[in-house]
VMD Tcl script that builds the backbone (N, CA, C; Angstrom):
set m [mol new atoms 450]
animate dup $m
set s [atomselect $m all]
$s set {name element resname resid chain x y z} {
  {N N MET 1 A -3.219 231.009 -70.996}
  {CA C MET 1 A -3.552 229.078 -71.144}
  {C C MET 1 A -5.371 229.218 -71.107}
  {N N PHE 2 A -5.743 229.382 -70.037}
  {CA C PHE 2 A -6.860 229.527 -70.103}
  {C C PHE 2 A -7.662 230.079 -71.015}
  {N N GLY 3 A -7.384 231.318 -71.874}
  {CA C GLY 3 A -8.130 231.993 -72.368}
  {C C GLY 3 A -8.019 230.593 -74.026}
  {N N LYS 4 A -6.894 229.930 -74.134}
  {CA C LYS 4 A -6.841 229.519 -74.833}
  {C C LYS 4 A -7.795 228.166 -74.516}
  {N N LEU 5 A -7.484 227.594 -74.145}
  {CA C LEU 5 A -8.073 226.819 -73.525}
  {C C LEU 5 A -9.716 226.638 -72.861}
  {N N THR 6 A -10.149 228.197 -72.857}
  {CA C THR 6 A -11.667 228.275 -72.642}
  {C C THR 6 A -12.701 228.394 -74.745}
  {N N LEU 7 A -11.331 228.963 -75.225}
  {CA C LEU 7 A -11.596 229.177 -76.932}
  {C C LEU 7 A -11.772 228.401 -77.199}
  {N N MET 8 A -10.978 226.961 -76.926}
  {CA C MET 8 A -10.722 225.678 -78.155}
  {C C MET 8 A -12.220 224.938 -77.456}
  {N N THR 9 A -12.671 225.237 -75.969}
  {CA C THR 9 A -13.694 224.341 -75.529}
  {C C THR 9 A -14.776 225.426 -76.737}
  {N N VAL 10 A -14.954 226.798 -76.509}
  {CA C VAL 10 A -16.340 226.294 -76.922}
  {C C VAL 10 A -16.183 226.839 -78.571}
  {N N ALA 11 A -15.384 226.210 -79.295}
  {CA C ALA 11 A -15.019 226.117 -80.995}
  {C C ALA 11 A -15.420 224.819 -80.755}
  {N N ALA 12 A -14.921 223.956 -79.767}
  {CA C ALA 12 A -15.327 222.384 -80.653}
  {C C ALA 12 A -16.684 222.203 -79.929}
  {N N ALA 13 A -17.945 222.936 -79.252}
  {CA C ALA 13 A -18.897 223.129 -78.704}
  {C C ALA 13 A -19.980 223.008 -79.644}
  {N N LEU 14 A -19.383 224.127 -80.357}
  {CA C LEU 14 A -19.948 224.763 -81.722}
  {C C LEU 14 A -20.192 223.923 -82.726}
  {N N PHE 15 A -17.990 223.739 -82.615}
  {CA C PHE 15 A -18.366 222.688 -84.331}
  {C C PHE 15 A -19.562 221.314 -83.980}
  {N N ALA 16 A -19.511 220.962 -82.835}
  {CA C ALA 16 A -20.580 219.632 -82.537}
  {C C ALA 16 A -21.642 219.694 -82.134}
  {N N SER 17 A -22.124 220.986 -81.920}
  {CA C SER 17 A -23.311 221.482 -82.459}
  {C C SER 17 A -23.689 221.554 -83.752}
  {N N VAL 18 A -23.357 221.822 -84.802}
  {CA C VAL 18 A -23.407 222.274 -86.040}
  {C C VAL 18 A -22.908 220.599 -87.351}
  {N N ALA 19 A -22.219 220.231 -86.484}
  {CA C ALA 19 A -21.913 218.679 -87.438}
  {C C ALA 19 A -23.365 218.076 -87.153}
  {N N ALA 20 A -23.852 218.505 -85.566}
  {CA C ALA 20 A -25.065 217.088 -85.343}
  {C C ALA 20 A -26.076 217.177 -85.861}
  {N N ALA 21 A -26.360 218.743 -86.764}
  {CA C ALA 21 A -27.491 219.470 -87.021}
  {C C ALA 21 A -27.734 218.121 -89.007}
  {N N GLU 22 A -28.778 217.590 -89.229}
  {CA C GLU 22 A -29.886 216.866 -89.731}
  {C C GLU 22 A -30.206 217.623 -91.358}
  {N N THR 23 A -30.077 216.776 -92.055}
  {CA C THR 23 A -30.520 217.488 -93.357}
  {C C THR 23 A -31.758 216.274 -93.723}
  {N N PHE 24 A -32.924 216.907 -93.733}
  {CA C PHE 24 A -34.425 216.143 -94.007}
  {C C PHE 24 A -34.684 216.414 -95.486}
  {N N GLU 25 A -34.555 214.578 -96.313}
  {CA C GLU 25 A -35.497 215.847 -97.104}
  {C C GLU 25 A -36.711 215.394 -97.797}
  {N N ILE 26 A -37.777 215.859 -98.133}
  {CA C ILE 26 A -39.376 215.646 -98.156}
  {C C ILE 26 A -39.422 215.925 -100.090}
  {N N LYS 27 A -40.001 214.608 -100.999}
  {CA C LYS 27 A -40.320 214.534 -101.985}
  {C C LYS 27 A -41.606 215.011 -102.405}
  {N N MET 28 A -41.790 216.164 -103.486}
  {CA C MET 28 A -43.055 216.062 -103.677}
  {C C MET 28 A -43.237 215.367 -105.158}
  {N N LEU 29 A -44.355 214.602 -104.518}
  {CA C LEU 29 A -44.976 213.397 -106.126}
  {C C LEU 29 A -46.408 213.537 -106.715}
  {N N ASN 30 A -46.507 213.623 -107.293}
  {CA C ASN 30 A -47.841 212.929 -108.411}
  {C C ASN 30 A -48.153 211.923 -107.563}
  {N N LYS 31 A -47.668 211.172 -107.181}
  {CA C LYS 31 A -47.985 209.570 -106.489}
  {C C LYS 31 A -47.288 209.198 -105.827}
  {N N GLY 32 A -47.671 208.318 -104.680}
  {CA C GLY 32 A -46.967 207.939 -103.524}
  {C C GLY 32 A -47.295 207.134 -102.793}
  {N N GLU 33 A -46.844 206.640 -101.806}
  {CA C GLU 33 A -47.392 205.080 -100.956}
  {C C GLU 33 A -48.840 206.179 -100.614}
  {N N GLU 34 A -49.312 206.956 -100.465}
  {CA C GLU 34 A -49.965 207.284 -99.710}
  {C C GLU 34 A -50.991 208.170 -100.457}
  {N N GLY 35 A -51.103 208.043 -102.057}
  {CA C GLY 35 A -52.124 208.457 -102.925}
  {C C GLY 35 A -51.832 209.480 -103.984}
  {N N SER 36 A -52.241 210.062 -104.647}
  {CA C SER 36 A -51.516 210.948 -105.443}
  {C C SER 36 A -51.602 212.291 -104.921}
  {N N MET 37 A -51.051 213.221 -105.621}
  {CA C MET 37 A -50.159 214.396 -104.586}
  {C C MET 37 A -49.888 214.561 -103.432}
  {N N VAL 38 A -48.602 213.817 -102.824}
  {CA C VAL 38 A -48.230 213.721 -101.649}
  {C C VAL 38 A -47.080 214.241 -101.867}
  {N N PHE 39 A -46.658 214.717 -100.268}
  {CA C PHE 39 A -45.045 214.730 -100.029}
  {C C PHE 39 A -44.859 213.849 -99.133}
  {N N GLU 40 A -43.546 213.262 -99.034}
  {CA C GLU 40 A -42.944 211.920 -98.769}
  {C C GLU 40 A -41.797 212.262 -98.166}
  {N N PRO 41 A -41.394 211.823 -96.757}
  {CA C PRO 41 A -42.757 211.619 -96.285}
  {C C PRO 41 A -43.485 212.895 -95.839}
  {N N ALA 42 A -44.363 212.629 -94.867}
  {CA C ALA 42 A -45.738 213.757 -95.290}
  {C C ALA 42 A -45.312 214.336 -93.602}
  {N N PHE 43 A -44.825 213.731 -92.324}
  {CA C PHE 43 A -44.314 213.959 -91.890}
  {C C PHE 43 A -42.808 214.165 -91.067}
  {N N VAL 44 A -42.014 214.838 -90.658}
  {CA C VAL 44 A -40.319 214.853 -90.139}
  {C C VAL 44 A -40.473 214.989 -88.502}
  {N N ALA 45 A -39.974 214.706 -88.480}
  {CA C ALA 45 A -39.484 215.107 -86.873}
  {C C ALA 45 A -38.290 215.833 -86.666}
  {N N ALA 46 A -37.999 216.999 -86.490}
  {CA C ALA 46 A -36.778 217.237 -85.912}
  {C C ALA 46 A -36.522 217.821 -85.369}
  {N N GLN 47 A -34.964 218.764 -85.140}
  {CA C GLN 47 A -34.360 219.536 -84.099}
  {C C GLN 47 A -34.488 220.530 -84.521}
  {N N PRO 48 A -33.811 221.463 -83.840}
  {CA C PRO 48 A -34.012 223.245 -84.048}
  {C C PRO 48 A -32.106 222.834 -84.508}
  {N N GLY 49 A -32.449 223.541 -86.190}
  {CA C GLY 49 A -31.098 223.616 -86.846}
  {C C GLY 49 A -30.422 222.710 -87.954}
  {N N ASP 50 A -31.894 221.575 -87.619}
  {CA C ASP 50 A -31.797 220.870 -88.907}
  {C C ASP 50 A -32.281 221.747 -90.086}
  {N N THR 51 A -31.927 221.481 -91.949}
  {CA C THR 51 A -32.442 221.783 -92.980}
  {C C THR 51 A -33.684 220.774 -93.296}
  {N N ILE 52 A -34.722 221.086 -93.911}
  {CA C ILE 52 A -35.546 220.374 -95.150}
  {C C ILE 52 A -35.270 220.842 -96.267}
  {N N THR 53 A -34.987 220.018 -96.688}
  {CA C THR 53 A -35.252 220.164 -98.493}
  {C C THR 53 A -36.024 219.522 -98.957}
  {N N PHE 54 A -37.084 220.707 -99.516}
  {CA C PHE 54 A -38.308 220.213 -100.762}
  {C C PHE 54 A -37.898 219.572 -102.431}
  {N N ILE 55 A -38.193 218.538 -102.585}
  {CA C ILE 55 A -38.004 217.777 -103.655}
  {C C ILE 55 A -38.909 217.762 -104.222}
  {N N PRO 56 A -38.619 218.114 -106.162}
  {CA C PRO 56 A -39.903 218.264 -107.008}
  {C C PRO 56 A -39.613 217.276 -107.378}
  {N N THR 57 A -39.885 215.729 -107.129}
  {CA C THR 57 A -39.693 215.240 -107.785}
  {C C THR 57 A -40.092 214.863 -108.975}
  {N N ASP 58 A -41.805 215.543 -108.776}
  {CA C ASP 58 A -42.604 215.330 -110.271}
  {C C ASP 58 A -42.869 216.807 -110.204}
  {N N LYS 59 A -42.843 217.731 -112.015}
  {CA C LYS 59 A -42.935 219.057 -112.069}
  {C C LYS 59 A -44.474 219.031 -111.190}
  {N N GLY 60 A -44.675 220.543 -111.507}
  {CA C GLY 60 A -45.781 221.077 -110.736}
  {C C GLY 60 A -45.942 221.282 -109.276}
  {N N HIS 61 A -45.298 221.546 -108.686}
  {CA C HIS 61 A -45.637 221.560 -107.304}
  {C C HIS 61 A -43.988 222.574 -106.592}
  {N N ASN 62 A -44.948 223.278 -105.285}
  {CA C ASN 62 A -44.054 223.556 -104.595}
  {C C ASN 62 A -43.962 223.416 -103.487}
  {N N ALA 63 A -43.521 224.069 -102.545}
  {CA C ALA 63 A -43.907 224.069 -100.992}
  {C C ALA 63 A -43.781 225.562 -100.193}
  {N N GLU 64 A -45.173 225.660 -99.642}
  {CA C GLU 64 A -45.606 226.615 -99.096}
  {C C GLU 64 A -46.217 226.505 -97.820}
  {N N ILE 65 A -45.242 227.541 -96.470}
  {CA C ILE 65 A -45.548 227.524 -95.262}
  {C C ILE 65 A -47.619 227.395 -94.830}
  {N N ILE 66 A -48.550 226.856 -94.536}
  {CA C ILE 66 A -49.794 227.496 -94.068}
  {C C ILE 66 A -50.255 228.917 -92.999}
  {N N LYS 67 A -50.756 229.590 -93.845}
  {CA C LYS 67 A -50.926 230.582 -92.656}
  {C C LYS 67 A -51.305 230.134 -91.180}
  {N N GLY 68 A -50.474 230.270 -90.198}
  {CA C GLY 68 A -51.651 230.030 -88.443}
  {C C GLY 68 A -50.665 228.528 -88.427}
  {N N MET 69 A -49.583 228.034 -89.162}
  {CA C MET 69 A -49.705 226.677 -89.062}
  {C C MET 69 A -47.759 227.126 -88.470}
  {N N PHE 70 A -47.353 227.898 -87.851}
  {CA C PHE 70 A -45.478 227.897 -87.387}
  {C C PHE 70 A -45.497 228.785 -86.466}
  {N N PRO 71 A -44.534 228.483 -85.820}
  {CA C PRO 71 A -44.882 229.201 -84.646}
  {C C PRO 71 A -44.363 230.503 -84.642}
  {N N ALA 72 A -44.848 231.252 -83.232}
  {CA C ALA 72 A -44.928 232.814 -83.365}
  {C C ALA 72 A -43.123 233.510 -83.774}
  {N N GLY 73 A -43.370 234.065 -84.041}
  {CA C GLY 73 A -42.062 234.961 -85.131}
  {C C GLY 73 A -41.032 234.205 -85.921}
  {N N PHE 74 A -41.995 233.449 -86.757}
  {CA C PHE 74 A -41.045 232.621 -87.607}
  {C C PHE 74 A -41.666 233.481 -89.024}
  {N N GLU 75 A -40.645 233.859 -89.805}
  {CA C GLU 75 A -40.883 234.436 -90.872}
  {C C GLU 75 A -41.232 232.903 -92.051}
  {N N THR 76 A -42.533 233.733 -92.444}
  {CA C THR 76 A -43.037 232.447 -93.610}
  {C C THR 76 A -42.197 232.183 -94.610}
  {N N PHE 77 A -42.529 231.746 -95.788}
  {CA C PHE 77 A -42.035 230.805 -97.382}
  {C C PHE 77 A -42.914 230.431 -98.195}
  {N N LYS 78 A -42.586 230.805 -99.273}
  {CA C LYS 78 A -43.024 229.893 -100.542}
  {C C LYS 78 A -42.017 229.806 -101.195}
  {N N SER 79 A -41.828 228.557 -101.923}
  {CA C SER 79 A -41.181 228.245 -102.903}
  {C C SER 79 A -41.298 228.114 -104.384}
  {N N LYS 80 A -40.428 228.060 -104.897}
  {CA C LYS 80 A -40.660 228.616 -106.754}
  {C C LYS 80 A -41.120 227.170 -107.062}
  {N N MET 81 A -42.350 227.425 -108.569}
  {CA C MET 81 A -42.234 225.722 -108.392}
  {C C MET 81 A -41.387 225.421 -109.391}
  {N N ASN 82 A -41.286 224.377 -109.116}
  {CA C ASN 82 A -40.687 223.173 -109.941}
  {C C ASN 82 A -39.251 223.430 -109.575}
  {N N LYS 83 A -39.028 224.388 -108.275}
  {CA C LYS 83 A -37.400 224.079 -107.535}
  {C C LYS 83 A -37.802 223.510 -106.279}
  {N N GLU 84 A -35.732 223.470 -106.454}
  {CA C GLU 84 A -35.739 222.695 -104.891}
  {C C GLU 84 A -35.378 223.902 -104.169}
  {N N PHE 85 A -36.071 223.549 -102.776}
  {CA C PHE 85 A -35.995 224.319 -101.686}
  {C C PHE 85 A -35.380 223.747 -100.511}
  {N N SER 86 A -34.443 224.479 -99.785}
  {CA C SER 86 A -34.258 224.026 -98.521}
  {C C SER 86 A -34.058 225.467 -97.374}
  {N N ILE 87 A -34.977 225.023 -95.958}
  {CA C ILE 87 A -34.818 226.268 -95.095}
  {C C ILE 87 A -34.005 225.148 -93.734}
  {N N THR 88 A -33.433 225.902 -93.178}
  {CA C THR 88 A -32.953 225.656 -91.358}
  {C C THR 88 A -34.083 225.873 -90.727}
  {N N LEU 89 A -34.646 225.227 -89.599}
  {CA C LEU 89 A -35.785 225.626 -88.453}
  {C C LEU 89 A -34.641 225.230 -87.871}
  {N N ASP 90 A -34.593 226.940 -87.327}
  {CA C ASP 90 A -34.122 226.681 -85.775}
  {C C ASP 90 A -34.866 227.141 -84.498}
  {N N GLN 91 A -36.131 227.484 -84.783}
  {CA C GLN 91 A -37.451 227.709 -83.663}
  {C C GLN 91 A -38.541 226.140 -83.374}
  {N N GLU 92 A -38.561 226.355 -82.429}
  {CA C GLU 92 A -39.259 224.821 -82.175}
  {C C GLU 92 A -40.480 224.622 -82.403}
  {N N GLY 93 A -41.849 223.844 -82.541}
  {CA C GLY 93 A -43.249 224.009 -82.679}
  {C C GLY 93 A -43.309 223.603 -84.204}
  {N N LEU 94 A -44.337 223.598 -84.497}
  {CA C LEU 94 A -44.588 222.696 -85.883}
  {C C LEU 94 A -44.974 223.423 -87.045}
  {N N TYR 95 A -44.535 222.979 -88.158}
  {CA C TYR 95 A -44.819 223.905 -89.083}
  {C C TYR 95 A -45.641 222.867 -90.149}
  {N N GLY 96 A -47.391 223.622 -90.705}
  {CA C GLY 96 A -47.536 222.950 -91.711}
  {C C GLY 96 A -47.119 223.066 -92.896}
  {N N ILE 97 A -46.867 222.554 -94.210}
  {CA C ILE 97 A -46.487 222.701 -95.289}
  {C C ILE 97 A -48.375 222.588 -96.372}
  {N N LYS 98 A -47.685 223.096 -97.060}
  {CA C LYS 98 A -48.884 222.588 -98.096}
  {C C LYS 98 A -47.996 222.951 -99.701}
  {N N CYS 99 A -48.562 222.285 -101.052}
  {CA C CYS 99 A -48.178 222.359 -102.096}
  {C C CYS 99 A -49.242 223.674 -102.228}
  {N N THR 100 A -49.142 224.480 -103.012}
  {CA C THR 100 A -49.692 225.762 -103.513}
  {C C THR 100 A -50.724 225.126 -104.799}
  {N N PRO 101 A -50.963 224.950 -105.357}
  {CA C PRO 101 A -51.808 224.156 -106.413}
  {C C PRO 101 A -52.607 223.178 -106.434}
  {N N HIS 102 A -51.525 222.425 -105.302}
  {CA C HIS 102 A -52.461 221.372 -104.685}
  {C C HIS 102 A -53.543 220.471 -103.559}
  {N N TYR 103 A -52.842 222.092 -102.604}
  {CA C TYR 103 A -53.946 221.666 -101.346}
  {C C TYR 103 A -54.992 221.389 -101.081}
  {N N SER 104 A -55.955 221.657 -101.735}
  {CA C SER 104 A -57.267 221.328 -101.455}
  {C C SER 104 A -57.529 219.546 -102.339}
  {N N MET 105 A -56.060 219.049 -102.550}
  {CA C MET 105 A -56.143 218.467 -102.795}
  {C C MET 105 A -55.490 216.802 -102.134}
  {N N GLY 106 A -55.221 217.845 -100.769}
  {CA C GLY 106 A -54.506 217.309 -99.866}
  {C C GLY 106 A -53.082 217.105 -99.948}
  {N N MET 107 A -52.419 217.785 -100.705}
  {CA C MET 107 A -50.776 217.309 -100.342}
  {C C MET 107 A -50.258 218.374 -99.312}
  {N N VAL 108 A -50.112 218.053 -97.993}
  {CA C VAL 108 A -49.694 218.876 -97.046}
  {C C VAL 108 A -48.393 218.287 -96.412}
  {N N ALA 109 A -47.575 218.820 -95.299}
  {CA C ALA 109 A -46.818 217.592 -95.031}
  {C C ALA 109 A -47.299 219.035 -93.420}
  {N N LEU 110 A -46.488 218.068 -92.499}
  {CA C LEU 110 A -46.151 218.659 -90.747}
  {C C LEU 110 A -45.274 218.134 -90.333}
  {N N ILE 111 A -44.266 219.141 -90.414}
  {CA C ILE 111 A -42.823 219.393 -89.992}
  {C C ILE 111 A -42.723 219.884 -87.862}
  {N N GLN 112 A -42.650 218.780 -87.121}
  {CA C GLN 112 A -42.002 218.840 -85.585}
  {C C GLN 112 A -40.768 219.153 -85.616}
  {N N VAL 113 A -40.236 220.398 -85.038}
  {CA C VAL 113 A -38.640 220.940 -84.826}
  {C C VAL 113 A -39.012 220.968 -83.386}
  {N N GLY 114 A -38.201 220.050 -82.618}
  {CA C GLY 114 A -38.092 220.250 -80.901}
  {C C GLY 114 A -39.810 219.941 -80.226}
  {N N ASP 115 A -39.987 220.522 -79.255}
  {CA C ASP 115 A -41.426 220.478 -78.868}
  {C C ASP 115 A -42.541 221.047 -79.760}
  {N N ALA 116 A -43.331 220.531 -80.038}
  {CA C ALA 116 A -44.811 221.210 -80.469}
  {C C ALA 116 A -45.417 221.896 -79.384}
  {N N ILE 117 A -44.896 223.440 -79.498}
  {CA C ILE 117 A -45.068 224.730 -78.790}
  {C C ILE 117 A -46.358 225.400 -79.171}
  {N N ASN 118 A -47.271 224.624 -80.100}
  {CA C ASN 118 A -47.640 225.603 -81.297}
  {C C ASN 118 A -48.962 224.665 -81.368}
  {N N LEU 119 A -48.895 223.386 -81.099}
  {CA C LEU 119 A -49.558 222.145 -81.194}
  {C C LEU 119 A -51.279 223.097 -81.214}
  {N N GLU 120 A -51.885 223.355 -80.001}
  {CA C GLU 120 A -53.287 224.045 -80.242}
  {C C GLU 120 A -53.598 225.053 -81.341}
  {N N ASP 121 A -52.489 225.758 -81.584}
  {CA C ASP 121 A -53.014 226.343 -82.836}
  {C C ASP 121 A -52.605 226.171 -83.772}
  {N N ALA 122 A -51.652 225.447 -84.400}
  {CA C ALA 122 A -51.369 224.482 -85.558}
  {C C ALA 122 A -53.088 223.338 -85.600}
  {N N ALA 123 A -53.762 222.879 -84.777}
  {CA C ALA 123 A -54.782 222.064 -85.067}
  {C C ALA 123 A -55.777 223.050 -85.110}
  {N N ALA 124 A -55.857 223.775 -84.738}
  {CA C ALA 124 A -57.297 224.847 -85.092}
  {C C ALA 124 A -56.931 225.520 -86.661}
  {N N VAL 125 A -56.535 225.077 -87.022}
  {CA C VAL 125 A -56.157 225.910 -88.459}
  {C C VAL 125 A -57.247 224.803 -89.586}
  {N N LYS 126 A -58.289 225.520 -89.881}
  {CA C LYS 126 A -59.599 225.422 -91.087}
  {C C LYS 126 A -58.448 224.860 -92.327}
  {N N GLN 127 A -58.597 223.381 -92.523}
  {CA C GLN 127 A -58.044 223.325 -93.485}
  {C C GLN 127 A -59.055 222.675 -94.911}
  {N N LYS 128 A -58.850 223.094 -95.975}
  {CA C LYS 128 A -59.583 222.507 -97.761}
  {C C LYS 128 A -59.403 221.444 -97.635}
  {N N GLY 129 A -60.444 221.061 -98.465}
  {CA C GLY 129 A -60.872 220.036 -99.096}
  {C C GLY 129 A -60.101 218.973 -98.396}
  {N N LYS 130 A -59.287 218.051 -99.276}
  {CA C LYS 130 A -58.436 216.464 -98.586}
  {C C LYS 130 A -57.661 217.107 -97.905}
  {N N ALA 131 A -57.290 218.163 -97.780}
  {CA C ALA 131 A -55.883 218.138 -96.443}
  {C C ALA 131 A -56.559 217.776 -94.689}
  {N N LYS 132 A -57.629 218.631 -94.645}
  {CA C LYS 132 A -58.051 217.751 -93.468}
  {C C LYS 132 A -58.148 217.136 -92.863}
  {N N LYS 133 A -58.682 215.479 -93.983}
  {CA C LYS 133 A -58.343 214.670 -93.256}
  {C C LYS 133 A -57.147 214.149 -93.725}
  {N N ARG 134 A -55.836 214.820 -94.685}
  {CA C ARG 134 A -55.008 214.284 -94.377}
  {C C ARG 134 A -53.650 214.398 -93.328}
  {N N PHE 135 A -53.793 215.324 -92.617}
  {CA C PHE 135 A -53.417 215.652 -91.466}
  {C C PHE 135 A -53.897 215.249 -90.619}
  {N N LEU 136 A -55.181 214.653 -89.899}
  {CA C LEU 136 A -55.186 213.626 -89.127}
  {C C LEU 136 A -53.982 212.592 -88.486}
  {N N PRO 137 A -54.045 211.871 -89.812}
  {CA C PRO 137 A -52.410 211.297 -88.992}
  {C C PRO 137 A -51.215 212.014 -88.898}
  {N N LEU 138 A -51.318 212.597 -89.471}
  {CA C LEU 138 A -50.221 213.542 -89.280}
  {C C LEU 138 A -49.962 214.014 -87.870}
  {N N PHE 139 A -51.276 215.147 -87.664}
  {CA C PHE 139 A -51.016 215.017 -86.003}
  {C C PHE 139 A -50.761 214.448 -84.717}
  {N N ASP 140 A -51.421 212.755 -85.626}
  {CA C ASP 140 A -50.887 211.607 -84.522}
  {C C ASP 140 A -49.868 211.640 -84.622}
  {N N GLN 141 A -48.722 211.898 -85.241}
  {CA C GLN 141 A -47.267 211.197 -85.248}
  {C C GLN 141 A -46.395 212.537 -83.870}
  {N N VAL 142 A -47.673 213.493 -83.718}
  {CA C VAL 142 A -46.978 215.028 -83.121}
  {C C VAL 142 A -46.009 214.021 -81.748}
  {N N VAL 143 A -45.397 214.431 -81.405}
  {CA C VAL 143 A -44.586 213.555 -80.098}
  {C C VAL 143 A -44.606 215.165 -79.283}
  {N N THR 144 A -45.536 215.248 -77.724}
  {CA C THR 144 A -45.459 216.257 -76.952}
  {C C THR 144 A -44.531 215.995 -75.393}
  {N N GLU 145 A -44.537 216.612 -75.075}
  {CA C GLU 145 A -43.144 216.632 -73.707}
  {C C GLU 145 A -44.463 215.720 -72.932}
  {N N ALA 146 A -46.064 215.964 -72.936}
  {CA C ALA 146 A -46.793 215.211 -71.697}
  {C C ALA 146 A -46.693 213.969 -72.061}
  {N N ALA 147 A -46.953 213.831 -73.240}
  {CA C ALA 147 A -46.729 211.977 -73.734}
  {C C ALA 147 A -45.232 211.252 -73.132}
  {N N VAL 148 A -44.282 212.017 -73.213}
  {CA C VAL 148 A -43.012 210.867 -73.185}
  {C C VAL 148 A -42.757 211.360 -72.151}
  {N N SER 149 A -43.256 212.062 -71.232}
  {CA C SER 149 A -42.909 211.858 -69.987}
  {C C SER 149 A -43.957 211.131 -69.662}
  {N N ASN 150 A -45.073 210.419 -69.584}
  {CA C ASN 150 A -45.909 209.448 -68.992}
  {C C ASN 150 A -45.343 208.192 -68.846}
}
mol reanalyze $m
mol bondsrecalc $m
mol representation Tube
mol addrep $m
């Protein structure tokens, strides 16, 4: 009896954690609320286990991780052009995303998964063109553990 009860408790806990995972959609647009060549939303606050889906609403876009803007041990990605792409992020930290052909035009996004454990490293990455200006308000949205506890 004890074994069955333990097994049922573990199964319920696993199901609850899977059921709680969310999916966030980020559109890849030629023109959006923040100007031209944008991800919308450009900032997402997610939790470990959540899925991010990049939707090529307009043609000519992809999603690629920016070198140096991801937690240690994360395997990088680069989606195919004009293809919807989903990734489940299990590691806490910040993930900088760019559209490869429109990076210098400022087509970037920032995803925070749990705590921003790599904030200093991600913020220190040199950006090209308009990407630097577009990242400033995105980094302002990052919630750090220190800010929450004050």
